[in-house]
C-alpha positions as CSV (number, residue, x, y, z in Angstrom):
1,M,37.7,-20.8,-42.0
2,N,34.5,-22.8,-41.2
3,T,31.6,-21.8,-39.0
4,L,30.3,-24.1,-36.3
5,A,27.6,-25.4,-38.5
6,E,30.1,-26.0,-41.3
7,A,32.6,-27.6,-38.9
8,A,30.3,-30.6,-38.4
9,P,30.8,-33.3,-41.0
10,A,28.4,-32.8,-44.0
11,S,25.9,-35.5,-44.6
12,T,23.7,-36.2,-47.6
13,T,22.3,-39.5,-46.2
14,D,21.3,-38.5,-42.6
15,P,18.3,-36.3,-42.7
16,H,18.3,-35.9,-38.9
17,L,21.8,-34.3,-39.0
18,D,20.8,-32.0,-41.8
19,Q,17.7,-31.0,-39.9
20,A,19.8,-30.3,-36.7
21,Q,22.3,-28.2,-38.7
22,G,19.4,-26.2,-40.2
23,M,17.9,-25.7,-36.7
24,L,21.3,-24.5,-35.4
25,D,21.6,-21.9,-38.2
26,A,18.0,-20.7,-37.5
27,V,18.7,-20.4,-33.8
28,L,21.9,-18.5,-34.3
29,K,20.1,-16.0,-36.6
30,L,17.1,-15.5,-34.3
31,V,18.8,-15.1,-30.9
32,P,19.0,-11.4,-29.8
33,D,22.4,-11.9,-28.1
34,A,25.7,-12.0,-29.8
35,I,27.1,-15.5,-30.3
36,V,30.8,-15.6,-30.9
37,G,32.6,-18.9,-31.3
38,T,36.4,-19.2,-31.2
39,D,38.8,-22.1,-31.7
40,M,41.4,-23.0,-29.0
41,N,43.7,-20.4,-30.6
42,G,41.3,-17.6,-30.0
43,R,40.3,-17.1,-33.7
44,I,36.7,-16.4,-34.5
45,I,34.8,-19.3,-36.2
46,Q,31.2,-18.1,-35.5
47,F,29.7,-14.7,-35.6
48,N,25.9,-14.6,-35.7
49,P,23.7,-11.7,-37.0
50,A,23.2,-10.3,-33.5
51,A,27.0,-10.1,-33.1
52,E,27.2,-8.2,-36.4
53,R,24.6,-5.7,-35.1
54,I,26.3,-5.3,-31.6
55,F,29.9,-5.1,-32.8
56,G,29.3,-3.4,-36.2
57,H,31.4,-6.0,-38.1
58,S,30.2,-8.3,-40.8
59,S,30.6,-12.0,-40.3
60,A,32.8,-12.3,-43.4
61,S,35.2,-9.6,-42.1
62,V,35.9,-11.3,-38.7
63,L,36.0,-15.0,-39.4
64,G,39.5,-16.3,-38.9
65,E,40.6,-13.1,-37.0
66,P,41.7,-13.0,-33.4
67,V,38.8,-12.4,-31.0
68,E,40.9,-9.6,-29.4
69,M,39.8,-7.4,-32.3
70,L,36.5,-7.2,-30.4
71,I,38.1,-6.0,-27.2
72,P,39.6,-2.5,-26.4
73,A,43.3,-2.4,-26.9
74,R,44.1,-1.8,-23.3
75,L,42.4,-5.0,-22.3
76,R,43.7,-7.4,-25.0
77,A,46.8,-8.7,-23.1
78,G,44.8,-9.6,-20.0
79,H,42.1,-11.2,-22.1
80,H,44.5,-13.4,-24.0
81,E,46.0,-14.7,-20.8
82,S,42.5,-15.4,-19.3
83,Q,41.5,-17.2,-22.5
84,Q,44.6,-19.4,-22.4
85,R,44.0,-20.4,-18.8
86,F,40.3,-21.2,-19.6
87,A,41.4,-23.3,-22.6
88,N,43.9,-25.2,-20.5
89,N,41.4,-26.1,-17.8
90,G,40.7,-29.4,-19.5
91,G,38.3,-31.0,-21.9
92,D,35.1,-30.9,-19.9
93,T,32.2,-29.0,-21.2
94,R,31.2,-26.5,-18.6
95,M,29.7,-23.1,-18.2
96,M,31.3,-20.1,-16.7
97,G,29.7,-16.8,-15.9
98,L,31.5,-13.7,-17.2
99,R,31.8,-10.6,-15.3
100,R,30.7,-7.5,-17.1
101,V,33.1,-7.0,-19.9
102,K,34.1,-4.3,-22.3
103,G,33.7,-4.7,-26.1
104,L,34.9,-2.6,-29.0
105,H,32.5,-1.5,-31.7
106,A,33.7,-1.2,-35.3
107,D,33.5,2.6,-35.0
108,G,35.9,2.6,-32.0
109,Q,33.4,3.1,-29.3
110,E,33.5,0.9,-26.2
111,I,30.4,-1.1,-25.3
112,D,29.4,-2.8,-22.1
113,L,28.5,-6.5,-22.3
114,E,27.4,-9.3,-20.0
115,G,27.3,-13.0,-20.9
116,Y,28.5,-16.6,-20.6
117,I,31.4,-18.6,-22.0
118,R,31.3,-22.4,-22.5
119,H,33.6,-25.1,-23.9
120,V,32.1,-27.1,-26.7
121,K,33.5,-30.4,-28.0
122,L,33.2,-31.0,-31.7
123,P,34.5,-33.9,-33.8
124,Q,37.2,-31.5,-35.1
125,G,38.2,-30.5,-31.6
126,Q,37.2,-28.0,-28.9
127,C,36.0,-24.5,-29.3
128,S,34.6,-21.8,-27.0
129,L,31.2,-20.2,-27.4
130,V,30.5,-16.8,-25.9
131,S,27.0,-15.4,-25.5
132,L,27.0,-11.7,-25.0
133,H,24.2,-9.2,-24.2
134,D,24.7,-5.5,-24.9
135,V,24.0,-3.6,-21.6
136,T,25.5,-0.3,-22.7
137,A,22.1,1.6,-22.9
138,R,21.0,0.1,-19.6
139,L,24.2,1.1,-17.8
140,Q,24.0,4.6,-19.2
141,A,20.4,4.9,-18.0
142,E,21.4,3.6,-14.6
143,M,24.2,6.2,-14.4
144,Q,21.8,8.9,-15.4
145,L,19.3,7.8,-12.8
146,Q,21.9,7.7,-10.1
147,H,23.1,11.2,-11.2
148,S,19.5,12.5,-11.1
149,R,18.9,11.0,-7.7
150,A,22.1,12.5,-6.4
151,Q,21.0,15.9,-7.8
152,L,17.6,15.5,-6.3
153,A,19.1,14.6,-2.9
154,E,21.4,17.6,-3.0
155,L,18.5,19.9,-4.0
156,T,16.4,18.5,-1.1
157,R,19.3,19.0,1.3
158,K,19.7,22.6,0.2
159,L,16.0,23.2,0.4
160,M,15.9,21.8,3.9
161,T,18.9,24.0,4.9
162,Q,17.1,27.0,3.6
163,E,13.9,25.8,5.3
164,R,15.7,25.7,8.7
165,V,17.1,29.2,8.2
166,L,13.9,30.7,7.0
167,V,11.9,29.0,9.7
168,K,14.3,30.2,12.3
169,R,14.0,33.8,11.0
170,L,10.2,33.6,10.8
171,A,10.0,32.3,14.3
172,Q,12.2,35.0,15.5
173,V,10.0,37.6,13.8
174,L,6.9,36.1,15.3
175,H,8.3,36.0,18.7
176,D,10.2,39.3,18.8
177,Q,7.8,41.4,16.8
178,L,4.3,40.0,16.5
179,G,4.5,38.4,19.9
180,Q,5.6,41.7,21.5
181,T,2.9,43.6,19.6
182,L,0.2,41.3,20.9
183,A,1.6,41.6,24.4
184,A,1.5,45.4,24.1
185,T,-2.0,45.2,22.8
186,R,-3.1,43.2,25.8
187,M,-1.5,45.7,28.1
188,C,-3.3,48.6,26.4
189,H,-6.6,46.8,26.6
190,E,-6.1,46.1,30.3
191,T,-5.3,49.8,30.8
192,I,-8.4,50.9,28.9
193,I,-10.5,48.5,31.1
194,A,-9.0,50.1,34.2
195,L,-9.9,53.6,33.0
196,L,-13.5,52.7,32.2
197,P,-16.3,53.6,34.7
198,A,-17.2,50.8,37.0
199,E,-20.7,50.6,35.4
200,A,-19.8,50.5,31.7
201,P,-22.7,50.2,29.2
202,P,-23.6,46.6,28.3
203,E,-22.4,47.1,24.7
204,V,-19.0,48.2,25.9
205,Q,-18.7,45.2,28.2
206,R,-19.6,42.8,25.4
207,L,-17.0,44.4,23.1
208,D,-14.5,44.3,25.9
209,E,-15.1,40.6,26.5
210,R,-14.9,39.9,22.8
211,L,-11.7,41.9,22.4
212,S,-10.1,40.1,25.4
213,T,-11.0,36.7,23.8
214,L,-9.6,37.6,20.4
215,I,-6.3,38.8,22.0
216,A,-6.0,35.6,23.9
217,Q,-6.7,33.5,20.8
218,A,-4.1,35.5,18.8
219,I,-1.5,35.0,21.4
220,A,-2.3,31.2,21.7
221,Q,-2.2,30.9,17.9
222,V,1.2,32.6,17.6
223,R,2.6,30.4,20.3
224,Q,1.3,27.3,18.5
225,V,2.9,28.5,15.2
226,L,6.2,29.0,17.0
227,V,5.9,25.4,18.4
228,D,5.3,24.1,14.8
229,L,8.1,26.2,13.3
230,R,10.8,25.6,15.9
231,P,10.5,22.3,17.7
232,P,10.8,23.2,21.4
233,L,14.0,22.0,23.0
234,L,15.5,20.4,19.8
235,E,18.4,22.8,19.5
236,E,19.0,23.2,23.2
237,Q,18.5,19.7,24.6
238,G,18.5,17.3,21.6
239,L,16.2,14.9,19.8
240,S,15.1,12.7,22.7
241,V,14.0,15.5,24.9
242,A,12.3,17.3,22.0
243,L,10.4,14.2,20.9
244,D,9.3,13.5,24.5
245,N,8.0,17.1,24.8
246,E,6.3,16.8,21.4
247,L,4.5,13.6,22.2
248,R,3.4,14.8,25.6
249,N,1.7,17.8,23.9
250,R,0.1,15.5,21.3
251,A,-1.2,13.2,24.1
252,Q,-2.8,16.2,25.9
253,A,-4.5,17.2,22.6
254,A,-5.7,13.6,21.9
255,P,-6.3,12.0,25.4
256,E,-8.2,9.1,23.8
257,V,-4.9,7.8,22.2
258,D,-2.1,6.2,24.3
259,I,1.1,7.9,22.9
260,T,4.3,6.6,24.4
261,I,8.1,6.9,23.6
262,H,10.8,4.5,24.6
263,V,14.3,5.9,24.8
264,P,17.2,3.7,26.2
265,P,19.1,5.4,29.0
266,N,22.3,5.8,26.8
267,L,20.3,7.8,24.3
268,E,18.6,10.2,26.6
269,V,21.3,12.8,26.2
270,M,22.8,11.6,23.0
271,R,23.3,14.2,20.2
272,W,23.5,13.6,16.5
273,P,24.2,16.0,13.7
274,A,21.8,18.9,13.8
275,E,20.4,18.2,10.3
276,V,19.8,14.6,11.2
277,E,18.0,15.4,14.4
278,Y,15.8,18.0,12.6
279,A,15.0,15.5,9.8
280,A,14.2,12.7,12.3
281,F,12.0,15.0,14.4
282,M,10.0,16.1,11.3
283,V,9.6,12.5,10.1
284,V,8.3,11.4,13.6
285,R,6.0,14.4,13.8
286,E,4.5,13.6,10.3
287,A,4.1,9.9,11.2
288,V,2.4,10.7,14.5
289,E,0.1,13.3,12.8
290,N,-0.8,10.8,10.1
291,A,-1.6,8.2,12.7
292,L,-3.8,10.6,14.7
293,R,-5.7,11.8,11.6
294,H,-6.1,8.7,9.5
295,S,-5.5,5.4,11.3
296,G,-8.1,5.3,14.0
297,A,-5.5,3.9,16.4
298,D,-5.8,4.0,20.1
299,T,-2.0,3.3,20.6
300,I,1.0,5.0,19.1
301,V,4.5,3.9,20.2
302,V,7.8,5.6,19.3
303,D,11.0,3.7,19.8
304,L,14.6,5.1,19.6
305,A,17.7,2.9,19.1
306,G,21.2,3.4,17.9
307,G,24.4,5.0,19.1
308,A,26.8,7.8,18.5
309,L,27.1,6.9,14.8
310,S,23.6,5.6,14.1
311,L,20.0,6.4,14.7
312,H,17.0,4.2,14.3
313,I,13.4,5.3,15.1
314,T,10.1,3.4,14.6
315,V,6.7,4.9,14.9
316,A,4.1,2.1,15.2
317,D,0.3,2.3,15.6
318,N,-2.5,-0.3,15.9
319,G,-4.8,1.5,13.4
320,V,-6.4,0.4,10.2
321,G,-3.1,0.1,8.3
322,L,-2.1,1.4,4.9
323,P,-4.2,1.2,1.8
324,E,-2.9,-1.3,-0.8
325,G,0.3,0.1,-2.3
326,A,0.3,3.3,-0.3
327,G,3.8,2.7,1.2
328,L,5.3,3.1,-2.3
329,S,2.9,5.6,-3.9
330,V,4.3,8.9,-4.8
331,G,0.8,10.2,-4.6
332,H,1.0,10.1,-0.8
333,L,2.7,13.4,-0.2
334,G,3.2,12.8,3.5
335,I,5.1,9.6,2.9
336,L,7.1,11.1,0.0
337,G,8.0,14.1,2.1
338,M,9.3,11.8,4.9
339,Q,11.4,9.9,2.4
340,E,12.9,13.1,0.9
341,R,13.7,14.6,4.3
342,A,15.5,11.4,5.2
343,Q,17.4,11.0,1.9
344,A,18.6,14.6,2.1
345,V,20.6,13.8,5.3
346,G,21.8,10.4,4.1
347,A,19.1,8.4,5.9
348,S,16.1,6.4,4.8
349,A,12.4,6.4,5.7
350,T,10.1,3.6,5.1
351,C,6.4,3.1,5.6
352,R,4.9,-0.4,5.8
353,Q,2.1,-2.5,7.4
354,G,2.7,-3.3,11.0
355,T,2.8,-6.7,12.6
356,V,-0.8,-6.2,13.7
357,P,-3.3,-4.2,11.7
358,G,-1.6,-0.8,11.7
359,T,1.3,1.1,10.2
360,C,5.0,1.2,11.0
361,V,7.2,4.1,9.9
362,T,11.0,3.8,10.3
363,F,13.8,6.3,10.1
364,H,17.3,5.0,9.8
365,W,20.6,6.9,9.7
366,Q,24.1,5.5,9.7
367,C,27.3,7.6,9.7
368,L,29.4,6.4,6.8
369,S,32.5,8.6,7.4
């Protein structure tokens, strides 16, 4: 059985033809992809060194054999029918892209391949040339990456669930125990003040004022921690109301910045899954905090959109914008944290340059079931 180079008529008088045949041999040896040529009966007439490496067969052992020997047994019948249809399509030389296909290594292991098939006209008749690229390692790496991502998303989801439980317990302890202790401390302090003589020594008055200030600060600090730990109104009245309350508080703390929220009427009382609302709230809170701290913006706008089965939120500011590459940098823990929170509930979070100098953070969730 002749190879493609041997199938061409030999010439001892045409140096150009001899040169072309030499170039063909050199190309077939150098290309990294497997080149497998078959006649119209599906028998192998070309098998280059890359094919030997990929399939584990020597060229001498496969020439003249049916090409089905390179295909897993369960797929051979379907391949033979497809090859016959392709061979009967006519005499035109044309290229057809192959879908990802399975190959069979000499050791019996299946391999994943991608490539092209083409009819070629030779003086002795037609043949088919297949160029195949081994993508087995790439597909295995992709599967491992997908598995790792799925594991990371599941771990993040579990951590967020534990976070919500722990935060709820901690907030309850702060409110029911430390909060009550501080309230009792204030009452005791007020009782002591009432028992003191009307003209207390100046040192006592100074200590009394100092103690009163410290108690008030402690109570205010506990209340702020409770607000940070348990977003007010989120569980009871939902995301829209909780965000509106959060942004009002932020606006009071930063009156120089115009902070607004736009909520369509149909979403004002809409409820989404609790874990989605919590993740969305925390992403918006982080985005607004980043804008207030780093952007120098004087305007921050939060927009809600979606419906019962979807939620889309944007947080846009008119500040200085992101540093080059910051939207994708794992070094920006705030951005990475937002992305992980979103991914844990099946959503996505992105951070990009705004339409004007500024930053736009988006949170998008879509119910898939």
